[in-house]
C-alpha positions in Angstrom: 0.0 0.0 0.0 1.4 3.4 -1.0 1.4 6.4 1.3 1.2 8.8 -1.6 -1.6 11.3 -1.6 -2.4 14.6 -3.2 -1.9 17.5 -0.8 -2.6 20.3 -3.2 -3.6 20.8 -6.7 -3.9 24.2 -8.3 -4.9 25.3 -11.8 -4.5 29.0 -11.4 -0.7 29.2 -11.8 2.0 28.8 -9.3 1.7 28.3 -5.5 3.2 30.8 -3.1 6.4 29.0 -2.1 6.6 31.1 1.0 3.3 29.7 2.3 3.8 26.1 1.1 6.7 24.4 2.8 8.1 21.5 0.7 11.2 19.4 1.5 12.8 19.6 -1.9 14.5 22.7 -3.4 14.5 21.1 -6.9 11.7 19.3 -8.7 12.7 15.6 -8.4 11.7 15.0 -12.0 13.0 17.9 -14.1 15.3 19.5 -11.5 13.8 23.0 -11.8 14.0 25.1 -8.6 10.8 24.7 -6.7 11.2 28.2 -5.2 10.8 29.7 -8.7 8.2 27.5 -10.2 6.1 25.6 -7.6 2.8 24.7 -9.0 1.7 21.4 -7.4 2.6 19.2 -4.4 2.3 15.6 -3.3 2.4 14.1 0.2 4.5 11.0 0.5 5.8 9.4 3.7 4.8 12.4 5.8 6.7 14.8 3.6 5.4 17.4 1.1 7.2 17.3 -2.3 6.9 20.3 -4.6 6.7 20.2 -8.4 6.9 22.7 -11.2 4.0 21.1 -13.2 1.3 18.5 -13.0 3.2 16.3 -15.5 6.2 16.2 -13.1 3.9 15.3 -10.2 2.3 12.6 -12.4 5.7 11.1 -13.1 6.7 11.2 -9.4 3.4 9.3 -8.5 4.4 6.4 -10.9 7.5 5.6 -8.8 7.8 7.8 -5.7 10.5 5.6 -4.1 12.8 6.3 -7.0 12.4 10.1 -6.8 12.1 10.6 -3.1 15.7 9.7 -2.3 
């Protein structure tokens, strides 16, 4: 059983990275700085991961173990 869940999904642009605290400074998929382009998040193993796009989050959800290291 996976502990992956959606913590936020936004369609109106980027999230305010000062209000949303994620554990990663780079998107685990494309390596963009999350502080500059945070648009979505996922909750995995009690941590919030930030992503620059929905497509990066979708890729992360396919194999979170690989990308959460």
